[in-house]
N, C-alpha and C positions, 0 to 999 in steps of 0.2 A: 760609663758616662751618663750624666743626668740628661734625660730627655723630657722637656717640659711640654705637656699636652695642653694645647690651647682649647678654648671652648668649642670650636668647630669639631675638633677631634673627640672631645669628651661627649658631645651630643651624638656623634656618629657611633661611638662605643656603646653608649646607653641604648641606642636603637638597634644594636646587634649588626651593625654594618661593617664595612672593611676595616675600621680601626681596631676591631676585636682581634683579628689575625695579626695586625701590625703590632699591637701591644704585646700579644703572646710572643711574637718574634723578638721584641725588645727584651722581654724577660728571659727567653731562651739564650739570648746572646749575652746575658749578664748585665744588661743596661738597667738604669734606675729610672722608671717612669715617675714623673712628678707633675705637679700643676702649681698654680699660685692661688693665694687667697682671693685675688680678683676673679679668677676663673670659677672658683667655688661659688662666689656670689652670683656671677652671671648665670651659672647653671641652676642654682637653687631658685633664683628669681623666676625662671620659666617653667618650673616643674609643677605637675599636678600632684596632689597629695599622695596618690597611689604610686608615684614614681620616686618618692623620697627614700624608701628603703634601698632601692637599687643604687641611687646616687650616693647615699651614705656609705654603702658597702664599697663603691668605687673609690670615694675619697679616703676611706679608711685604709685602702691598699696603696695609696700614693703618698709620696713625700710632698707636703704642701709648703711651698716657699712663702715666707712672710713678706709683708711690705714694710720695710724698715726706713729709717730716715735716709740712709745711704741710697736705697732703691728710689725713694721719692726724689732725692736730689738729682740722680742720674736721669730719671724720667723727665723732670722739669727742664734739665739742660737740653735733652733731645728735643722736646717740644719747642723750646725757645729757639734753638739753632735751626731746626727745620722751618719754623715760622718765618725766620729771617730770610729764608730762601723761597718763601711763598707756599710752603707745604704744611698743611694742617694735619697733625697727628692726633688721634684720640688719646685722652688721658689714660684710659684703661689699658690700651695697647702698649703705651710707653711704660706703664708700671709693670706689665707682664714681661716685657723685654728686659727691663732693668733688673727684675728679680731673676730672670733666666740667666742673664750675663753675670750678675753678681754671684749666682750659684754655680757658675762654671759650666752651664749646660747649653744645649741647643734646643730650638723651639720646633715642635711639630704642629703645623696648622694647615687648615684648608684655605686660608687667606694670606699667602705670603706677601702680597703687595701692601698689606697693612703694616708691614714691619721692614722698612727700608734701611734700617741702621746697618752700616757696613761692617761693624765689628760683631755681628750676630750670625751664627749659623742657623739657617732656617731650612727645615725639611718640609717639603710640600706633600701633605697627605690629602689628596682629593677626597671629598666626602660624597656620601650618597651610595646608592647601589641597592 
């Protein structure tokens, strides 16, 4: 199964924290770790130049889900529907979730409350350590 790694998990991985062992366990179980184009942008934006090679190696080993018109449509639908209920969702989070669901995967994140969509499976990977 596709497991999409959110930015919190990717940062944890790059810092050598608990996500490293969790990703190794995914690989050992035959799961497919992935991320989205949004997460790549979020990580690259915060990197120091010396951290770029490690991030590039990480992204090179992941399936990177694209942001398509269908993904954007679903993200916009969620943002609109949640806003009608008084809940503001971040554009990036909705795009990440839409790419994850469109890819048939589940999301691994340190911030599960950012992703309240009922049709998404979210794995909470606490960060730090």
